[in-house]
N, CA, C and O atoms as CSV, one atom per row, in Angstrom:
chain,resi,resn,atom,element,x,y,z
A,1,MET,N,N,121.500,118.169,92.488
A,1,MET,CA,C,121.141,116.713,91.901
A,1,MET,C,C,122.493,116.117,91.676
A,1,MET,O,O,123.382,116.699,91.055
A,2,ALA,N,N,122.604,114.980,92.187
A,2,ALA,CA,C,123.808,114.593,92.415
A,2,ALA,C,C,124.421,113.763,90.776
A,2,ALA,O,O,123.510,113.361,90.052
A,3,GLU,N,N,125.304,113.630,90.467
A,3,GLU,CA,C,126.271,112.693,89.653
A,3,GLU,C,C,125.672,112.151,88.956
A,3,GLU,O,O,124.920,111.716,89.828
A,4,ILE,N,N,125.303,111.760,88.121
A,4,ILE,CA,C,124.845,109.446,87.563
A,4,ILE,C,C,125.999,109.391,86.989
A,4,ILE,O,O,126.575,110.353,86.482
A,5,GLU,N,N,126.460,108.081,87.048
A,5,GLU,CA,C,127.614,107.325,85.878
A,5,GLU,C,C,126.847,107.302,84.933
A,5,GLU,O,O,125.783,107.546,85.501
A,6,VAL,N,N,126.553,107.148,83.595
A,6,VAL,CA,C,126.511,106.428,82.385
A,6,VAL,C,C,127.153,105.600,82.226
A,6,VAL,O,O,126.395,104.657,81.998
A,7,GLY,N,N,129.043,104.964,82.146
A,7,GLY,CA,C,129.298,104.197,82.103
A,7,GLY,C,C,130.713,104.360,80.436
A,7,GLY,O,O,130.576,105.096,79.459
A,8,PRO,N,N,131.482,103.728,80.623
A,8,PRO,CA,C,132.729,103.657,79.788
A,8,PRO,C,C,132.359,104.506,78.240
A,8,PRO,O,O,131.420,104.096,77.558
A,9,ALA,N,N,133.055,105.509,77.862
A,9,ALA,CA,C,132.681,106.258,77.022
A,9,ALA,C,C,132.854,106.006,75.443
A,9,ALA,O,O,132.546,106.736,74.501
A,10,GLY,N,N,133.539,104.538,75.468
A,10,GLY,CA,C,133.902,103.780,74.188
A,10,GLY,C,C,132.466,102.984,73.955
A,10,GLY,O,O,132.199,102.418,72.895
A,11,ASP,N,N,131.601,103.024,75.076
A,11,ASP,CA,C,130.193,102.212,74.979
A,11,ASP,C,C,129.325,103.149,74.189
A,11,ASP,O,O,128.461,102.920,73.343
A,12,LEU,N,N,129.626,103.870,74.516
A,12,LEU,CA,C,128.284,104.874,73.137
A,12,LEU,C,C,128.455,105.400,72.016
A,12,LEU,O,O,128.754,106.591,71.926
A,13,ALA,N,N,128.330,104.778,71.172
A,13,ALA,CA,C,128.840,104.996,70.125
A,13,ALA,C,C,127.703,105.886,68.784
A,13,ALA,O,O,126.588,105.380,68.654
A,14,PRO,N,N,127.888,106.580,68.282
A,14,PRO,CA,C,127.062,107.430,67.664
A,14,PRO,C,C,125.658,106.399,67.068
A,14,PRO,O,O,125.622,105.289,66.537
A,15,GLY,N,N,124.840,107.162,67.369
A,15,GLY,CA,C,123.548,106.460,67.268
A,15,GLY,C,C,122.596,105.587,68.461
A,15,GLY,O,O,121.619,104.850,68.595
A,16,ASP,N,N,123.692,106.284,69.186
A,16,ASP,CA,C,123.274,104.648,70.734
A,16,ASP,C,C,122.561,106.164,71.644
A,16,ASP,O,O,122.745,107.380,71.582
A,17,VAL,N,N,121.706,105.247,72.441
A,17,VAL,CA,C,120.359,105.676,73.125
A,17,VAL,C,C,121.004,104.836,74.392
A,17,VAL,O,O,121.409,103.696,74.163
A,18,VAL,N,N,121.140,105.558,76.160
A,18,VAL,CA,C,121.073,104.637,76.964
A,18,VAL,C,C,120.170,104.979,78.067
A,18,VAL,O,O,119.884,106.160,78.265
A,19,GLY,N,N,119.799,104.238,78.645
A,19,GLY,CA,C,119.363,105.194,80.338
A,19,GLY,C,C,120.229,105.294,81.893
A,19,GLY,O,O,120.704,104.393,82.584
A,20,ALA,N,N,120.204,106.540,82.059
A,20,ALA,CA,C,121.273,106.561,83.135
A,20,ALA,C,C,120.139,107.302,84.472
A,20,ALA,O,O,119.567,108.355,84.190
A,21,GLY,N,N,120.026,106.983,85.162
A,21,GLY,CA,C,118.500,107.525,86.109
A,21,GLY,C,C,117.399,107.983,85.534
A,21,GLY,O,O,116.444,107.341,85.098
A,22,PRO,N,N,117.662,109.650,85.567
A,22,PRO,CA,C,116.579,109.894,84.914
A,22,PRO,C,C,117.052,110.610,84.079
A,22,PRO,O,O,116.846,111.820,84.169
A,23,TRP,N,N,117.811,110.098,83.035
A,23,TRP,CA,C,118.357,110.633,81.985
A,23,TRP,C,C,118.292,110.235,80.671
A,23,TRP,O,O,119.517,110.122,80.725
A,24,ALA,N,N,118.009,109.883,79.433
A,24,ALA,CA,C,118.570,109.121,77.914
A,24,ALA,C,C,119.602,109.865,77.564
A,24,ALA,O,O,119.634,110.832,76.803
A,25,VAL,N,N,120.649,109.231,78.312
A,25,VAL,CA,C,121.914,109.539,77.628
A,25,VAL,C,C,122.679,109.107,76.128
A,25,VAL,O,O,123.594,108.284,76.157
A,26,GLY,N,N,122.269,109.678,74.922
A,26,GLY,CA,C,123.188,109.210,73.779
A,26,GLY,C,C,123.873,110.042,72.745
A,26,GLY,O,O,123.848,111.272,72.753
A,27,ASN,N,N,124.363,109.457,72.032
A,27,ASN,CA,C,125.738,110.124,71.142
A,27,ASN,C,C,124.903,110.449,69.715
A,27,ASN,O,O,124.229,109.449,69.470
A,28,SER,N,N,124.709,111.430,68.733
A,28,SER,CA,C,123.709,112.558,67.803
A,28,SER,C,C,124.813,112.642,67.152
A,28,SER,O,O,125.150,113.802,67.388
A,29,GLY,N,N,125.780,112.095,66.345
A,29,GLY,CA,C,126.526,112.345,65.332
A,29,GLY,C,C,127.985,112.631,66.380
A,29,GLY,O,O,128.930,113.240,65.879
A,30,GLY,N,N,128.050,112.259,67.499
A,30,GLY,CA,C,129.501,112.376,67.955
A,30,GLY,C,C,129.601,113.208,68.970
A,30,GLY,O,O,130.494,113.329,69.809
A,31,GLU,N,N,128.266,113.966,68.773
A,31,GLU,CA,C,128.193,114.885,69.975
A,31,GLU,C,C,127.064,114.343,71.352
A,31,GLU,O,O,125.896,114.169,71.004
A,32,LEU,N,N,127.277,114.182,72.300
A,32,LEU,CA,C,126.964,113.213,73.563
A,32,LEU,C,C,126.028,114.290,73.959
A,32,LEU,O,O,126.182,115.488,73.721
A,33,PHE,N,N,124.831,113.620,74.723
A,33,PHE,CA,C,123.417,115.168,75.373
A,33,PHE,C,C,123.002,113.798,76.356
A,33,PHE,O,O,123.154,112.580,76.450
A,34,ALA,N,N,122.479,114.769,76.883
A,34,ALA,CA,C,121.312,114.040,78.234
A,34,ALA,C,C,120.624,114.756,77.969
A,34,ALA,O,O,120.907,115.943,77.808
A,35,VAL,N,N,119.081,114.077,77.790
A,35,VAL,CA,C,117.475,114.977,77.990
A,35,VAL,C,C,117.039,113.591,78.914
A,35,VAL,O,O,117.455,112.438,79.031
A,36,SER,N,N,115.666,114.646,79.642
A,36,SER,CA,C,114.981,113.617,80.675
A,36,SER,C,C,114.031,112.945,79.766
A,36,SER,O,O,113.598,113.186,78.639
A,37,ARG,N,N,113.793,111.678,80.970
A,37,ARG,CA,C,113.920,109.779,79.793
A,37,ARG,C,C,112.629,110.352,79.924
A,37,ARG,O,O,112.382,110.123,81.108
A,38,LYS,N,N,111.689,110.928,79.477
A,38,LYS,CA,C,110.136,110.599,79.543
A,38,LYS,C,C,108.993,110.926,78.514
A,38,LYS,O,O,108.396,111.943,78.868
A,39,CYS,N,N,108.579,110.472,77.539
A,39,CYS,CA,C,108.432,111.670,76.535
A,39,CYS,C,C,107.153,112.295,76.731
A,39,CYS,O,O,106.082,111.730,76.951
A,40,ARG,N,N,107.353,113.354,76.641
A,40,ARG,CA,C,105.995,114.705,77.185
A,40,ARG,C,C,104.734,114.033,76.532
A,40,ARG,O,O,103.723,114.183,77.218
A,41,HIS,N,N,104.555,113.331,75.372
A,41,HIS,CA,C,103.150,112.514,74.694
A,41,HIS,C,C,102.809,111.920,75.644
A,41,HIS,O,O,102.226,112.513,76.551
A,42,LEU,N,N,103.160,110.155,75.732
A,42,LEU,CA,C,102.914,109.126,76.971
A,42,LEU,C,C,103.580,108.917,78.260
A,42,LEU,O,O,103.240,108.139,79.152
A,43,ARG,N,N,104.239,109.450,78.240
A,43,ARG,CA,C,105.585,109.657,79.118
A,43,ARG,C,C,106.964,107.782,79.077
A,43,ARG,O,O,107.504,107.154,79.988
A,44,ALA,N,N,106.962,107.585,77.328
A,44,ALA,CA,C,107.230,106.425,77.636
A,44,ALA,C,C,108.817,106.826,78.018
A,44,ALA,O,O,109.182,107.882,78.534
A,45,ASP,N,N,109.751,105.564,77.578
A,45,ASP,CA,C,110.862,105.158,78.413
A,45,ASP,C,C,112.068,105.927,77.188
A,45,ASP,O,O,112.663,105.032,76.588
A,46,LEU,N,N,112.493,107.318,76.752
A,46,LEU,CA,C,113.422,107.834,75.188
A,46,LEU,C,C,114.603,106.937,75.643
A,46,LEU,O,O,115.338,107.108,74.670
A,47,ALA,N,N,115.351,106.014,76.539
A,47,ALA,CA,C,116.285,105.588,76.745
A,47,ALA,C,C,116.196,103.796,75.383
A,47,ALA,O,O,117.017,103.021,74.892
A,48,GLY,N,N,114.780,103.972,75.357
A,48,GLY,CA,C,114.596,103.601,74.276
A,48,GLY,C,C,114.643,103.354,72.833
A,48,GLY,O,O,114.773,102.373,72.101
A,49,GLY,N,N,114.459,104.831,72.680
A,49,GLY,CA,C,114.857,105.417,71.367
A,49,GLY,C,C,115.601,105.475,70.800
A,49,GLY,O,O,116.632,105.287,71.445
A,50,LYS,N,N,115.907,105.796,68.995
A,50,LYS,CA,C,116.744,105.293,68.618
A,50,LYS,C,C,116.849,107.100,68.593
A,50,LYS,O,O,116.054,107.902,69.083
A,51,ILE,N,N,118.372,107.414,67.695
A,51,ILE,CA,C,118.367,108.505,66.196
A,51,ILE,C,C,118.102,108.631,64.972
A,51,ILE,O,O,118.200,107.622,64.273
A,52,GLY,N,N,117.835,109.455,64.575
A,52,GLY,CA,C,117.214,109.504,63.533
A,52,GLY,C,C,118.535,110.568,62.526
A,52,GLY,O,O,119.356,111.442,62.803
A,53,GLU,N,N,118.133,109.911,61.422
A,53,GLU,CA,C,119.083,110.343,60.109
A,53,GLU,C,C,119.566,112.196,60.267
A,53,GLU,O,O,120.520,112.794,59.769
A,54,ASP,N,N,118.528,112.653,61.101
A,54,ASP,CA,C,118.417,114.133,61.735
A,54,ASP,C,C,119.084,114.310,62.882
A,54,ASP,O,O,119.473,115.462,63.074
A,55,GLY,N,N,119.315,113.573,63.639
A,55,GLY,CA,C,120.249,113.900,65.035
A,55,GLY,C,C,119.125,113.881,65.640
A,55,GLY,O,O,119.440,113.625,66.802
A,56,CYS,N,N,117.761,114.013,65.585
A,56,CYS,CA,C,116.783,113.346,66.083
A,56,CYS,C,C,116.306,112.715,67.274
A,56,CYS,O,O,116.487,111.573,66.852
A,57,LEU,N,N,115.816,112.522,68.488
A,57,LEU,CA,C,115.821,111.727,69.174
A,57,LEU,C,C,114.119,111.083,68.578
A,57,LEU,O,O,113.103,111.762,68.728
A,58,GLU,N,N,114.111,109.982,68.053
A,58,GLU,CA,C,112.926,109.547,68.337
A,58,GLU,C,C,112.214,108.460,69.158
A,58,GLU,O,O,112.528,107.270,69.152
A,59,CYS,N,N,111.248,108.998,69.842
A,59,CYS,CA,C,110.285,108.036,71.233
A,59,CYS,C,C,110.625,107.074,70.428
A,59,CYS,O,O,110.875,107.427,69.276
A,60,PRO,N,N,110.760,105.389,70.804
A,60,PRO,CA,C,110.174,104.311,70.717
A,60,PRO,C,C,108.394,103.968,70.719
A,60,PRO,O,O,108.061,102.897,70.213
A,61,TRP,N,N,107.490,104.715,71.184
A,61,TRP,CA,C,106.235,104.365,71.299
A,61,TRP,C,C,105.559,105.018,69.893
A,61,TRP,O,O,104.997,104.180,69.188
A,62,HIS,N,N,105.546,106.242,69.459
A,62,HIS,CA,C,104.619,106.691,68.792
A,62,HIS,C,C,105.348,107.392,68.111
A,62,HIS,O,O,104.748,107.998,67.223
A,63,HIS,N,N,106.846,107.623,68.192
A,63,HIS,CA,C,108.149,108.013,66.864
A,63,HIS,C,C,107.078,109.495,67.134
A,63,HIS,O,O,106.077,109.352,66.433
A,64,ALA,N,N,107.020,110.897,67.974
A,64,ALA,CA,C,107.367,111.559,68.477
A,64,ALA,C,C,109.266,112.448,67.970
A,64,ALA,O,O,110.074,111.540,67.778
A,65,ARG,N,N,109.615,113.211,67.866
A,65,ARG,CA,C,111.082,113.270,67.418
A,65,ARG,C,C,111.251,114.516,68.539
A,65,ARG,O,O,110.407,115.324,68.927
A,66,PHE,N,N,112.641,114.365,68.903
A,66,PHE,CA,C,112.892,115.553,69.993
A,66,PHE,C,C,113.773,116.209,69.330
A,66,PHE,O,O,113.861,115.473,68.347
A,67,ASP,N,N,114.770,117.378,69.069
A,67,ASP,CA,C,115.943,117.659,69.094
A,67,ASP,C,C,116.538,118.170,70.121
A,67,ASP,O,O,116.250,119.203,70.726
A,68,VAL,N,N,117.966,116.911,70.444
A,68,VAL,CA,C,118.456,116.703,71.638
A,68,VAL,C,C,118.984,117.827,72.394
A,68,VAL,O,O,118.777,118.006,73.594
A,69,ARG,N,N,119.940,118.862,71.346
A,69,ARG,CA,C,120.286,120.403,71.609
A,69,ARG,C,C,119.519,121.497,72.265
A,69,ARG,O,O,120.070,122.418,72.868
A,70,THR,N,N,117.696,121.316,72.073
A,70,THR,CA,C,117.163,122.216,72.374
A,70,THR,C,C,116.028,121.691,73.809
A,70,THR,O,O,115.515,122.434,74.646
A,71,GLY,N,N,115.899,120.109,73.678
A,71,GLY,CA,C,114.730,119.253,74.255
A,71,GLY,C,C,113.464,119.346,73.878
A,71,GLY,O,O,112.576,118.671,74.400
A,72,ARG,N,N,113.181,120.559,72.530
A,72,ARG,CA,C,111.729,120.914,71.932
A,72,ARG,C,C,111.603,119.751,70.800
A,72,ARG,O,O,112.395,119.411,69.921
A,73,MET,N,N,110.297,119.265,71.152
A,73,MET,CA,C,109.621,118.631,70.167
A,73,MET,C,C,110.054,118.986,68.601
A,73,MET,O,O,109.486,120.063,68.420
A,74,THR,N,N,110.731,118.667,67.423
A,74,THR,CA,C,110.405,118.544,66.163
A,74,THR,C,C,109.225,117.717,65.384
A,74,THR,O,O,108.682,118.230,64.405
A,75,ALA,N,N,108.882,116.533,65.812
A,75,ALA,CA,C,107.835,116.425,65.198
A,75,ALA,C,C,106.624,115.875,66.039
A,75,ALA,O,O,107.101,114.983,66.741
A,76,GLY,N,N,105.680,115.958,66.216
A,76,GLY,CA,C,104.606,115.292,67.365
A,76,GLY,C,C,104.270,113.251,67.164
A,76,GLY,O,O,104.820,112.396,66.469
A,77,PRO,N,N,103.286,113.207,68.024
A,77,PRO,CA,C,102.985,111.660,68.220
A,77,PRO,C,C,102.420,111.249,66.306
A,77,PRO,O,O,101.873,112.129,65.641
A,78,ARG,N,N,102.665,109.966,65.777
A,78,ARG,CA,C,102.833,108.930,65.004
A,78,ARG,C,C,101.478,108.472,64.691
A,78,ARG,O,O,100.467,108.966,65.189
A,79,GLY,N,N,101.502,107.158,63.540
A,79,GLY,CA,C,101.141,106.691,63.844
A,79,GLY,C,C,99.063,106.650,63.776
A,79,GLY,O,O,98.655,106.789,62.623
A,80,GLY,N,N,97.936,106.485,64.846
A,80,GLY,CA,C,97.307,106.657,65.057
A,80,GLY,C,C,96.834,107.841,65.472
A,80,GLY,O,O,95.626,108.028,65.333
A,81,PHE,N,N,97.552,108.761,65.993
A,81,PHE,CA,C,97.756,109.550,66.848
A,81,PHE,C,C,98.227,111.571,65.689
A,81,PHE,O,O,98.281,112.770,65.964
A,82,ALA,N,N,98.418,110.702,64.502
A,82,ALA,CA,C,98.654,111.530,63.502
A,82,ALA,C,C,97.119,112.223,63.060
A,82,ALA,O,O,96.844,113.349,62.647
A,83,LYS,N,N,96.482,111.328,63.272
A,83,LYS,CA,C,95.178,111.945,63.116
A,83,LYS,C,C,94.300,112.372,63.469
A,83,LYS,O,O,93.128,112.346,63.092
A,84,VAL,N,N,95.228,113.181,64.888
A,84,VAL,CA,C,93.969,113.867,66.041
A,84,VAL,C,C,94.963,115.448,65.601
A,84,VAL,O,O,96.079,115.956,65.715
A,85,PRO,N,N,93.460,115.704,64.997
A,85,PRO,CA,C,93.564,117.361,64.498
A,85,PRO,C,C,94.351,117.840,65.903
A,85,PRO,O,O,94.107,117.486,67.056
A,86,GLY,N,N,95.120,118.534,65.537
A,86,GLY,CA,C,95.677,119.975,66.257
A,86,GLY,C,C,96.813,119.133,67.785
A,86,GLY,O,O,97.369,119.677,68.739
A,87,LEU,N,N,96.753,117.865,67.420
A,87,LEU,CA,C,98.051,116.903,68.908
A,87,LEU,C,C,98.825,117.377,68.213
A,87,LEU,O,O,99.180,118.471,68.651
A,88,ASP,N,N,99.455,117.014,67.000
A,88,ASP,CA,C,100.828,117.056,66.639
A,88,ASP,C,C,101.793,119.004,66.668
A,88,ASP,O,O,102.994,119.268,66.624
A,89,TRP,N,N,100.413,120.049,66.769
A,89,TRP,CA,C,100.815,121.631,66.950
A,89,TRP,C,C,100.775,121.935,69.134
A,89,TRP,O,O,101.214,122.735,69.960
A,90,PHE,N,N,100.073,120.869,69.089
A,90,PHE,CA,C,99.955,121.284,71.203
A,90,PHE,C,C,101.311,120.900,71.281
A,90,PHE,O,O,102.257,121.688,71.281
A,91,PHE,N,N,101.383,119.707,71.346
A,91,PHE,CA,C,103.017,118.972,72.180
A,91,PHE,C,C,103.820,119.332,71.336
A,91,PHE,O,O,104.527,118.326,71.402
A,92,ARG,N,N,104.430,120.102,70.391
A,92,ARG,CA,C,105.037,121.037,69.609
A,92,ARG,C,C,105.308,122.155,70.453
A,92,ARG,O,O,106.411,122.489,70.886
A,93,THR,N,N,103.778,122.914,70.723
A,93,THR,CA,C,104.360,124.123,71.000
A,93,THR,C,C,104.269,124.021,72.794
A,93,THR,O,O,104.740,124.837,73.585
A,94,LEU,N,N,103.472,122.691,73.130
A,94,LEU,CA,C,104.172,122.354,75.075
A,94,LEU,C,C,105.641,122.865,74.618
A,94,LEU,O,O,106.301,123.889,74.796
A,95,THR,N,N,105.812,121.677,73.963
A,95,THR,CA,C,107.692,121.807,74.574
A,95,THR,C,C,108.332,123.316,74.008
A,95,THR,O,O,109.480,123.573,74.371
A,96,LYS,N,N,107.826,124.024,73.384
A,96,LYS,CA,C,108.470,125.006,73.095
A,96,LYS,C,C,108.609,126.026,74.934
A,96,LYS,O,O,109.529,126.500,75.601
A,97,PHE,N,N,107.073,125.911,75.062
A,97,PHE,CA,C,107.054,126.187,76.844
A,97,PHE,C,C,108.106,125.553,77.638
A,97,PHE,O,O,108.995,126.219,78.169
A,98,ARG,N,N,108.004,123.930,77.759
A,98,ARG,CA,C,108.684,122.846,78.921
A,98,ARG,C,C,109.579,121.880,78.022
A,98,ARG,O,O,109.518,120.651,78.003
A,99,PRO,N,N,110.395,122.677,77.308
A,99,PRO,CA,C,111.149,121.530,76.796
A,99,PRO,C,C,111.249,120.047,77.678
A,99,PRO,O,O,110.755,120.143,78.802
A,100,LEU,N,N,111.871,118.561,77.300
A,100,LEU,CA,C,112.969,117.763,77.665
A,100,LEU,C,C,113.659,118.310,78.988
A,100,LEU,O,O,112.741,118.993,79.441
A,101,ARG,N,N,114.452,118.402,79.665
A,101,ARG,CA,C,115.280,118.885,80.518
A,101,ARG,C,C,116.409,118.423,80.192
A,101,ARG,O,O,116.362,117.231,79.887
A,102,ARG,N,N,117.720,119.044,80.119
A,102,ARG,CA,C,118.891,118.859,79.435
A,102,ARG,C,C,120.185,118.728,80.997
A,102,ARG,O,O,120.363,119.457,81.973
A,103,GLY,N,N,120.895,117.320,80.491
A,103,GLY,CA,C,121.584,117.504,81.759
A,103,GLY,C,C,123.056,117.577,80.310
A,103,GLY,O,O,122.897,117.638,79.091
A,104,THR,N,N,123.952,117.549,80.862
A,104,THR,CA,C,125.312,117.650,81.293
A,104,THR,C,C,126.275,116.704,81.237
A,104,THR,O,O,126.824,116.447,82.308
A,105,VAL,N,N,126.761,115.894,79.904
A,105,VAL,CA,C,127.043,115.405,79.615
A,105,VAL,C,C,128.563,115.064,79.753
A,105,VAL,O,O,128.976,115.535,78.692
A,106,VAL,N,N,129.698,114.526,80.408
A,106,VAL,CA,C,131.330,115.200,81.313
A,106,VAL,C,C,131.621,113.648,80.782
A,106,VAL,O,O,130.874,112.676,80.663
A,107,GLU,N,N,133.247,113.878,80.478
A,107,GLU,CA,C,134.070,112.392,80.670
A,107,GLU,C,C,134.852,112.503,81.241
A,107,GLU,O,O,135.577,113.482,81.060
A,108,ARG,N,N,135.144,111.558,82.253
A,108,ARG,CA,C,136.169,111.629,83.027
A,108,ARG,C,C,137.027,110.557,83.563
A,108,ARG,O,O,136.717,109.914,84.566
A,109,ASP,N,N,138.432,110.311,82.686
A,109,ASP,CA,C,139.025,108.819,83.380
A,109,ASP,C,C,138.321,107.990,82.063
A,109,ASP,O,O,138.299,106.771,82.232
A,110,GLY,N,N,137.865,108.371,81.052
A,110,GLY,CA,C,136.762,106.948,80.486
A,110,GLY,C,C,136.086,107.040,80.148
A,110,GLY,O,O,135.729,106.945,78.974
A,111,THR,N,N,135.265,107.420,81.616
A,111,THR,CA,C,133.722,107.377,81.999
A,111,THR,C,C,132.916,108.309,82.032
A,111,THR,O,O,133.066,109.315,82.725
A,112,LEU,N,N,131.782,108.045,81.146
A,112,LEU,CA,C,130.994,109.200,81.241
A,112,LEU,C,C,129.828,109.466,82.322
A,112,LEU,O,O,129.090,108.536,82.649
A,113,PHE,N,N,129.684,110.712,82.852
A,113,PHE,CA,C,128.633,111.408,83.805
A,113,PHE,C,C,128.001,112.180,83.701
A,113,PHE,O,O,128.696,113.064,83.202
A,114,VAL,N,N,126.889,112.601,83.850
A,114,VAL,CA,C,125.911,113.952,83.908
A,114,VAL,C,C,125.605,114.436,85.167
A,114,VAL,O,O,125.477,113.896,86.266
A,115,ASP,N,N,125.527,115.417,84.819
A,115,ASP,CA,C,124.848,116.213,86.102
A,115,ASP,C,C,123.799,116.960,85.744
A,115,ASP,O,O,123.188,117.612,86.591
């Protein structure tokens, strides 16, 4: 896959998440990350998510949480979905075997790229 430009490095402050092609790119406590952009639950755009206090990426639709270092889900869907028996366990188990893809974020001349 070709390298994708994210934007100026200074524009990605801690807690920010942006979309770049198929990637959700963010800054979790000063650590830059890129994960595949679609949530494992109902394919919400994770670029619209937020970084929680624990450094995990939270889905904007149903608040599932992902460890940005591993791509694994740390908490399954919330809200009405939290009441479905076994759903949280199912999605967390799924991401053990099929985590979000992870890309590498690099900075060159003040611009961020992901590949």
